[in-house]
FIKEFI-956139 format. One record per residue (C-alpha): residue number from 1; x, z negated, y negated. Coordinates in steps of 0.001 Angstrom, whole numbers, plus 500000, padded with zeros to 6 digits. Last residue first. Example, Ala and Ser with C-alpha at 12.3 -4.5 7.8 and 13.67 -1.06 7.14 Angstrom:
// residues 2
+-------+--------+--------+--------+
| tormi |     c1 |     c3 |     c2 |
+-------+--------+--------+--------+
|     2 | 513670 | 492860 | 501060 |
|     1 | 512300 | 492200 | 504500 |
+-------+--------+--------+--------+
// end
This chain:
// residues 326
+-------+--------+--------+--------+
| tormi |     c1 |     c3 |     c2 |
+-------+--------+--------+--------+
|   326 | 602959 | 480905 | 499996 |
|   325 | 606102 | 482985 | 500127 |
|   324 | 606237 | 485637 | 502829 |
|   323 | 607712 | 485551 | 506332 |
|   322 | 608977 | 488938 | 507481 |
|   321 | 607046 | 491615 | 509386 |
|   320 | 608571 | 494449 | 507375 |
|   319 | 605181 | 495289 | 505888 |
|   318 | 604720 | 491637 | 504977 |
|   317 | 608177 | 491444 | 503414 |
|   316 | 607405 | 494448 | 501209 |
|   315 | 604032 | 492979 | 500216 |
|   314 | 605625 | 489613 | 499443 |
|   313 | 608223 | 491240 | 497190 |
|   312 | 605593 | 493296 | 495331 |
|   311 | 603432 | 490222 | 494694 |
|   310 | 606441 | 488111 | 493671 |
|   309 | 607570 | 490880 | 491274 |
|   308 | 604190 | 491476 | 489581 |
|   307 | 603326 | 488102 | 488053 |
|   306 | 606717 | 487206 | 486598 |
|   305 | 607264 | 490893 | 485712 |
|   304 | 604333 | 490892 | 483316 |
|   303 | 602561 | 494249 | 483186 |
|   302 | 602768 | 497991 | 482681 |
|   301 | 603949 | 499887 | 485762 |
|   300 | 605653 | 503256 | 485270 |
|   299 | 606382 | 505436 | 488318 |
|   298 | 608730 | 508434 | 488057 |
|   297 | 610151 | 506786 | 484960 |
|   296 | 611097 | 508759 | 481818 |
|   295 | 608420 | 507279 | 479517 |
|   294 | 608728 | 503765 | 480907 |
|   293 | 612486 | 503943 | 480300 |
|   292 | 612025 | 505037 | 476691 |
|   291 | 609596 | 502225 | 475684 |
|   290 | 605960 | 503249 | 475128 |
|   289 | 604283 | 501206 | 477876 |
|   288 | 605796 | 497975 | 476578 |
|   287 | 605017 | 495189 | 479068 |
|   286 | 607608 | 496583 | 481462 |
|   285 | 608106 | 497599 | 485088 |
|   284 | 609909 | 500916 | 485541 |
|   283 | 610282 | 502747 | 488877 |
|   282 | 612813 | 505584 | 488983 |
|   281 | 612950 | 507844 | 492053 |
|   280 | 616217 | 509757 | 492437 |
|   279 | 618755 | 508239 | 490048 |
|   278 | 620753 | 510624 | 487837 |
|   277 | 619575 | 508831 | 484678 |
|   276 | 621290 | 505591 | 485740 |
|   275 | 624359 | 505057 | 483531 |
|   274 | 623346 | 507377 | 480712 |
|   273 | 619992 | 505590 | 480511 |
|   272 | 621755 | 502298 | 479812 |
|   271 | 623774 | 503643 | 476895 |
|   270 | 620741 | 505480 | 475497 |
|   269 | 618609 | 502313 | 475328 |
|   268 | 615997 | 502003 | 478043 |
|   267 | 613567 | 499167 | 477366 |
|   266 | 614598 | 497172 | 480429 |
|   265 | 612198 | 494436 | 481571 |
|   264 | 612434 | 495470 | 485218 |
|   263 | 614079 | 498736 | 486200 |
|   262 | 613719 | 499781 | 489862 |
|   261 | 616107 | 502587 | 490828 |
|   260 | 615589 | 504345 | 494175 |
|   259 | 617753 | 507146 | 495635 |
|   258 | 620724 | 505588 | 493894 |
|   257 | 623152 | 507269 | 491464 |
|   256 | 624832 | 504460 | 489552 |
|   255 | 627212 | 504401 | 486596 |
|   254 | 628863 | 501077 | 485882 |
|   253 | 629297 | 499256 | 482589 |
|   252 | 629991 | 500496 | 479063 |
|   251 | 628194 | 503783 | 479733 |
|   250 | 625446 | 501993 | 481584 |
|   249 | 624695 | 499529 | 484387 |
|   248 | 626045 | 495985 | 484178 |
|   247 | 626264 | 494048 | 487443 |
|   246 | 630039 | 493488 | 487285 |
|   245 | 629466 | 491966 | 483828 |
|   244 | 627976 | 488845 | 485384 |
|   243 | 624310 | 487812 | 484859 |
|   242 | 622444 | 485721 | 482278 |
|   241 | 625327 | 485505 | 479811 |
|   240 | 623403 | 487042 | 476912 |
|   239 | 625923 | 489906 | 476853 |
|   238 | 624940 | 490685 | 480454 |
|   237 | 621227 | 490796 | 479626 |
|   236 | 621974 | 492961 | 476590 |
|   235 | 624122 | 495330 | 478643 |
|   234 | 621315 | 496009 | 481093 |
|   233 | 621439 | 494680 | 484630 |
|   232 | 621955 | 495688 | 488243 |
|   231 | 621230 | 494104 | 491617 |
|   230 | 621901 | 496000 | 494837 |
|   229 | 619045 | 496791 | 497200 |
|   228 | 617996 | 495811 | 500722 |
|   227 | 614369 | 495965 | 499589 |
|   226 | 613576 | 492327 | 500354 |
|   225 | 616951 | 491235 | 498986 |
|   224 | 616362 | 493191 | 495770 |
|   223 | 612885 | 491692 | 495351 |
|   222 | 614232 | 488148 | 495706 |
|   221 | 617057 | 488966 | 493291 |
|   220 | 614449 | 490077 | 490723 |
|   219 | 612428 | 486916 | 491346 |
|   218 | 615574 | 484901 | 490420 |
|   217 | 616590 | 487093 | 487454 |
|   216 | 614175 | 485324 | 485099 |
|   215 | 616153 | 482122 | 485557 |
|   214 | 619020 | 483794 | 483694 |
|   213 | 616688 | 484137 | 480737 |
|   212 | 613993 | 486232 | 479067 |
|   211 | 613416 | 488856 | 481747 |
|   210 | 612810 | 491346 | 478911 |
|   209 | 616539 | 491372 | 478216 |
|   208 | 617005 | 493572 | 481255 |
|   207 | 616844 | 493556 | 485024 |
|   206 | 617979 | 496086 | 487601 |
|   205 | 616885 | 496684 | 491206 |
|   204 | 619112 | 499293 | 492856 |
|   203 | 618667 | 501243 | 496096 |
|   202 | 621195 | 503723 | 497535 |
|   201 | 624039 | 501377 | 496637 |
|   200 | 627627 | 502643 | 496374 |
|   199 | 628712 | 501237 | 492995 |
|   198 | 626338 | 498276 | 493047 |
|   197 | 627929 | 496680 | 496093 |
|   196 | 625254 | 494889 | 498107 |
|   195 | 625071 | 491118 | 497587 |
|   194 | 625866 | 488615 | 500332 |
|   193 | 629096 | 487755 | 498586 |
|   192 | 632625 | 486677 | 499448 |
|   191 | 634979 | 488502 | 497091 |
|   190 | 638047 | 489832 | 498839 |
|   189 | 641410 | 488149 | 498548 |
|   188 | 644420 | 490436 | 498750 |
|   187 | 647965 | 489121 | 498851 |
|   186 | 651516 | 489555 | 497553 |
|   185 | 652192 | 493263 | 497010 |
|   184 | 655525 | 493844 | 495332 |
|   183 | 656754 | 494910 | 491905 |
|   182 | 660071 | 496063 | 490464 |
|   181 | 660450 | 498750 | 493110 |
|   180 | 663354 | 500455 | 494836 |
|   179 | 663052 | 503897 | 496377 |
|   178 | 659694 | 505238 | 497506 |
|   177 | 661143 | 508447 | 498980 |
|   176 | 658554 | 511138 | 499569 |
|   175 | 657414 | 513346 | 502408 |
|   174 | 654378 | 515620 | 502341 |
|   173 | 652369 | 516257 | 505508 |
|   172 | 650258 | 519420 | 505621 |
|   171 | 646649 | 519708 | 506814 |
|   170 | 644822 | 523007 | 507280 |
|   169 | 641170 | 523099 | 506191 |
|   168 | 638274 | 522527 | 508581 |
|   167 | 635306 | 524895 | 508409 |
|   166 | 631801 | 523716 | 509286 |
|   165 | 631060 | 521686 | 506197 |
|   164 | 630908 | 517935 | 505552 |
|   163 | 629086 | 517093 | 502338 |
|   162 | 630714 | 516594 | 498964 |
|   161 | 629149 | 513701 | 497072 |
|   160 | 627255 | 514537 | 493901 |
|   159 | 628903 | 513633 | 490574 |
|   158 | 628365 | 510697 | 488199 |
|   157 | 628521 | 507816 | 490689 |
|   156 | 632004 | 506729 | 489602 |
|   155 | 633595 | 508028 | 486374 |
|   154 | 636185 | 510706 | 487095 |
|   153 | 639850 | 510345 | 486172 |
|   152 | 641542 | 513495 | 484952 |
|   151 | 645140 | 514760 | 484901 |
|   150 | 645957 | 518068 | 483215 |
|   149 | 648571 | 520758 | 483778 |
|   148 | 649056 | 523890 | 481638 |
|   147 | 648597 | 521824 | 478485 |
|   146 | 646001 | 522850 | 475888 |
|   145 | 643219 | 520890 | 477543 |
|   144 | 639698 | 521071 | 476115 |
|   143 | 637667 | 517901 | 475631 |
|   142 | 634035 | 517542 | 474567 |
|   141 | 633417 | 514094 | 473157 |
|   140 | 630358 | 511881 | 473600 |
|   139 | 630102 | 509177 | 470931 |
|   138 | 628151 | 505916 | 471176 |
|   137 | 629357 | 505466 | 474759 |
|   136 | 631249 | 502256 | 474047 |
|   135 | 633320 | 503884 | 471342 |
|   134 | 634130 | 507028 | 473329 |
|   133 | 632393 | 508838 | 476185 |
|   132 | 633668 | 511771 | 478202 |
|   131 | 632960 | 515483 | 478449 |
|   130 | 634999 | 518151 | 480194 |
|   129 | 635970 | 521765 | 479559 |
|   128 | 636112 | 524058 | 482589 |
|   127 | 633988 | 526832 | 481096 |
|   126 | 630867 | 525802 | 483061 |
|   125 | 631145 | 522214 | 481841 |
|   124 | 632337 | 519161 | 483744 |
|   123 | 630564 | 515903 | 482907 |
|   122 | 631224 | 512153 | 483084 |
|   121 | 635012 | 512005 | 482751 |
|   120 | 636240 | 508408 | 482619 |
|   119 | 639804 | 509302 | 481626 |
|   118 | 641383 | 512411 | 480125 |
|   117 | 645119 | 513166 | 480325 |
|   116 | 647277 | 516165 | 479437 |
|   115 | 650322 | 516731 | 481592 |
|   114 | 654055 | 516193 | 481361 |
|   113 | 653955 | 515896 | 485177 |
|   112 | 655640 | 512463 | 485238 |
|   111 | 653843 | 511249 | 482115 |
|   110 | 650478 | 512402 | 483433 |
|   109 | 651210 | 510782 | 486800 |
|   108 | 651971 | 507396 | 485256 |
|   107 | 648742 | 507437 | 483250 |
|   106 | 646669 | 508713 | 486175 |
|   105 | 648154 | 506123 | 488532 |
|   104 | 646935 | 503202 | 486422 |
|   103 | 643538 | 504820 | 485897 |
|   102 | 643088 | 505410 | 489637 |
|   101 | 644154 | 501894 | 490627 |
|   100 | 641752 | 500193 | 488229 |
|    99 | 639070 | 502689 | 489230 |
|    98 | 638172 | 505888 | 487425 |
|    97 | 638849 | 507991 | 490529 |
|    96 | 641566 | 510671 | 490465 |
|    95 | 641545 | 514409 | 489737 |
|    94 | 644625 | 516618 | 489273 |
|    93 | 644248 | 519931 | 487446 |
|    92 | 646791 | 522768 | 487349 |
|    91 | 647842 | 522244 | 490953 |
|    90 | 651276 | 523175 | 492307 |
|    89 | 650306 | 521517 | 495604 |
|    88 | 653797 | 520173 | 496331 |
|    87 | 654135 | 518864 | 492773 |
|    86 | 650812 | 517034 | 492979 |
|    85 | 651616 | 515547 | 496400 |
|    84 | 655028 | 514282 | 495301 |
|    83 | 653548 | 512890 | 492088 |
|    82 | 650916 | 510989 | 494070 |
|    81 | 653610 | 509474 | 496293 |
|    80 | 655695 | 508436 | 493279 |
|    79 | 652646 | 506911 | 491612 |
|    78 | 651681 | 505145 | 494841 |
|    77 | 655090 | 503505 | 495132 |
|    76 | 655187 | 502360 | 491507 |
|    75 | 651576 | 501246 | 491210 |
|    74 | 651489 | 499025 | 494293 |
|    73 | 648634 | 499336 | 496770 |
|    72 | 649123 | 498086 | 500314 |
|    71 | 650059 | 500236 | 503319 |
|    70 | 651803 | 502641 | 500952 |
|    69 | 655324 | 501312 | 501527 |
|    68 | 654939 | 502083 | 505237 |
|    67 | 654591 | 505772 | 504372 |
|    66 | 651937 | 508481 | 504462 |
|    65 | 651481 | 511306 | 501985 |
|    64 | 648951 | 513781 | 503341 |
|    63 | 648150 | 517179 | 501878 |
|    62 | 644813 | 518856 | 502551 |
|    61 | 644099 | 522564 | 502111 |
|    60 | 641241 | 524924 | 501208 |
|    59 | 638721 | 522181 | 500488 |
|    58 | 635028 | 522276 | 501369 |
|    57 | 634476 | 518926 | 503024 |
|    56 | 635983 | 519267 | 506522 |
|    55 | 639577 | 518565 | 505467 |
|    54 | 638519 | 515230 | 503942 |
|    53 | 637360 | 513930 | 507318 |
|    52 | 640495 | 515240 | 509027 |
|    51 | 642774 | 513566 | 506484 |
|    50 | 641804 | 510011 | 507371 |
|    49 | 644189 | 509450 | 510298 |
|    48 | 647017 | 511207 | 508435 |
|    47 | 646649 | 508935 | 505403 |
|    46 | 647205 | 505695 | 507316 |
|    45 | 649516 | 503878 | 504875 |
|    44 | 648112 | 505728 | 501902 |
|    43 | 647768 | 508942 | 499911 |
|    42 | 645280 | 511646 | 500903 |
|    41 | 645755 | 514870 | 498956 |
|    40 | 643004 | 517396 | 498329 |
|    39 | 642777 | 521084 | 497458 |
|    38 | 640181 | 523211 | 495660 |
|    37 | 641080 | 526816 | 494900 |
|    36 | 640627 | 528231 | 491376 |
|    35 | 637716 | 530020 | 489718 |
|    34 | 637955 | 527735 | 486658 |
|    33 | 634286 | 526746 | 486797 |
|    32 | 634151 | 526893 | 490599 |
|    31 | 637217 | 524663 | 490881 |
|    30 | 635773 | 522241 | 488318 |
|    29 | 632482 | 521920 | 490194 |
|    28 | 634342 | 521639 | 493509 |
|    27 | 636582 | 518905 | 492133 |
|    26 | 633599 | 516873 | 490958 |
|    25 | 632120 | 516977 | 494462 |
|    24 | 635536 | 516174 | 495954 |
|    23 | 635774 | 513171 | 493659 |
|    22 | 632282 | 512099 | 494762 |
|    21 | 633438 | 512275 | 498380 |
|    20 | 636291 | 509878 | 497679 |
|    19 | 633955 | 507595 | 495708 |
|    18 | 631995 | 506987 | 498932 |
|    17 | 635047 | 504996 | 500127 |
|    16 | 637534 | 506176 | 502742 |
|    15 | 639190 | 503414 | 504759 |
|    14 | 642602 | 501724 | 504826 |
|    13 | 641743 | 498886 | 502455 |
|    12 | 640377 | 501447 | 499998 |
|    11 | 641758 | 504927 | 500603 |
|    10 | 643068 | 506790 | 497531 |
|     9 | 642060 | 510463 | 497602 |
|     8 | 643796 | 512598 | 494979 |
|     7 | 641735 | 515727 | 494327 |
|     6 | 643889 | 518752 | 493491 |
|     5 | 642445 | 521740 | 491619 |
|     4 | 644353 | 525024 | 491707 |
|     3 | 646940 | 526772 | 489589 |
|     2 | 650226 | 525900 | 487922 |
|     1 | 652277 | 528883 | 486800 |
+-------+--------+--------+--------+
// end
């Protein structure tokens, strides 16, 4: 009988991303709920070199699947490697990230293991059931698996990151045969940007429809650069074409968990709140003192953003010893 929780760690460009530690955090919650051991599997071209870090974060065992065919991501090879790790572990629950790669592998893995599948999990309950959003986040469903094995993908920035512990788990290499493939890796071209990645940012400055236009985001970017923060946005601002979708925070965008979240001109609809409610300190700047986000904020500032943001930005720069705008 299948037992145990297996977290599948997928290195990004040969390194571990913060999402890997979030998966382990989610895995621990599920393992505690089901009273089953927590295991991990690192899959990639340099899996063995990364396994030690994972082995120190509260797992009972780490499996590594390393092969030349896994140096770059292709669905077929990675799916076979993930299946080999899952079968070796005998796990009842397999957890992957809700990334493009994670979702693609989850579907293939569920078919291979004849397992149940749930994507974009945002909550794990005490009885082991999970919750996820449907219809753009307008409906939250509680899911119970009837199958003995289940595959889950976890929404980013929704669970705490697993910290390094004293004990180091044993590491076991798992072999697999990639075989022939109908696809091949051609090239990777990273996005050139001076902006901080929203998904891993510890500080976020987000703007909403209250900014009035794309031009309204300029002082918001200035504040973000002064703070060393990522830039986020509400769905309505994105739908208006003022800022790209990659900046959207909420159930239909990205979930964030920063230490500081500054919301400017955002009223705080339920879909947006669900994407940032786990933030540490929340600062809201709005003309409407009664809007939901002003009510839940740690610090609520009522006023016009066009007047306040340049003043705040200049004060931050002044304290950092940087040149300020005249």
